[in-house]
C-alpha positions, 0 to 999 in steps of 0.5 A: 765263377763256378755254376752248377746246374740245379735240378728241379727241386734239391730235396735235401734242401727241403728237408733241412729246411724242414728241419730248421723249421721243427727246430724253429718251431720246438723252441717257440713254444719253449719260450711260449713264443716271446713271452718268457713265463715259468709257472710256479708251483710244479713238483721237483722232479717236473721242475728238473725235468724241465730245466733240462729241457730247456738247457738241452732244446737251447743247446741244439738249436738256440742260434743255429735253427735261424743260421740254418734259415739263413743259409738255405736262404741264400741258397735259393737267391742263387738258384733263382738267379740261375735260372733266370741267367739261363734265360739271359735276364738279370734277376736282381730287380726282381729280387728286389720286389720279392724282398719288399713283398717278404717284408709284407709277409714278416709284418704279418707274421709280427702281428702274432710274433714279434721275433718274426725273422721274414722283415728281417730277412727282406732288410738284410738279404738287400746285402745280396744283390751288390755280390751276386756277380762277384767271383766265389773268392771275393763272395767268400772273403766278405762273407768271413769278415761279416761271420767274425764279428767285425763290429765287435772286434772294433769295438773290442780293440777300442775297449782295450785301448780305453778300459773301463768304458761303459756298455752303451745305454741302448738295450731292448729290456725296457721295451720287452719288460712292456710286454707284460701289460698286453701280451697276457691281459690285451685283446689281439688288437692290443697284441698287435698293436704292441708287436708292431710298434714297442716289440720290433723295436726291441727286437731289432736292437736285439737283432744288432746286439746279438750279432746277427745283422752281421751274421745273417748276410754272411751265412747269406752269402755263404748259402749262394757259395754251396749253390754256385758249388754245388755242395748239395748235389749228391757225388762222392766229391760233396760227400768229401767236402762236407766230411771235411767240414763236419771235422772242422766244426766240431774241432772248432766248436769244442774250444769255442764251447768252453771259451763260451762257457768259461767267459760267461762264469767269470766274467761279470763287469759290463765293461765292453771288451768283455761284452764284446768278447762273450759275443764274438764267442758266442757267434762263432760257437753257434755257427760251429755248432750250426755247421755240425748240424747241417753237414750231418744232416746231409750226410746222414741224408744222402748217404746212409739208411736214415734217408727215408726218415729224414726225407719226411721233413721235406713235406714242412720244408716245402711250405716253410714260410706258410709254416712259420707264419701259421705257428705264429699265429697258433702260438698266440692263440695258445699262449697269449692272454687273448687265446687260451693264456696256456703261459701260466701252465706249460713249462717246458716239458709240457710246451715241448709236447705242445709243440711236437703236436703242432709239428705232427699236425702240420706235417699231416697238414702239408701233406695234403695240401702238396697233393694238389699244389705246388706251393705252401699257400703263401709261398703260392701268393709270393710267387704269383706276386714276385712274376707279377707282370712278367713271363718267368 
């Protein structure tokens, strides 16, 4: 096993995590925090602008920002495991407890935003425990298998052998439709109840059907390997590594994206084989573009004059969980019916401006908070509870 000696904080990772949290914030605002509603009566020029902003933002970040988050989740696991190994302790049991705590934070976040990813990470994070002691080659093979969407591949092959097979009946759509009862009209308690029952069921089904149940653990493991092999430590070797990754990801993305467009435009059947094919191609296309974003960000941060500009994201990255939860709370207040009900009046353009304003506000608050605190408020609680009853 190749190990690294990580510094106290690897700044590029904080900056990359901050970049991901900003992308997530902007997308969530465009979606009105999972309550999609497109206001009517706007002038034609604003409708066109909204459409352009919507398409651009989803092209850049949908399915990619969460992937960066997952990648860095696995990297953070490696850092914590490495530090415990240095003092002769096995981190896996403590990590399991840490995941249980994360499930609690995710449940809190789900009260305001049903699309929460913390609960998903808390559950799927257990996949890191059995691979933590495996060698790099074995972990990489497992990660590749997961990222290839094995369930969909099997389903695709079986469907080819049985043409015309109908789609499974299970769908998240009926659950998402019920949001129209409590998001625009309900009280805060109605929203909490709806999110934690109806909403979580719908999101769980969607997570399975989108392929993220396999992709997320695969990204966890890749992040762990990036930590083991020192790929976020600045050096000539890592510079060449990220250049090659950027080139390979770009070469892979172009045909995958064109194929994804082709499949989406030409396939109008609900046959299982075409649905599985579309899912696999989308998953691989998003993965390739996410890799372009990560490798491009690392290269620009570590090896160009844009370092100082990109470093500003690290302030948000050091408090990513706090920012994630707080933005869900603020988003619900801004857009949902129990609050300001802004979903009625905001298309993509106005929602993007609100998201940018929230980003700037969070950056200022983070800058102020970190002057006197090592961790964000939720990170501090998570840290203290993680090590309760133990000397680190």
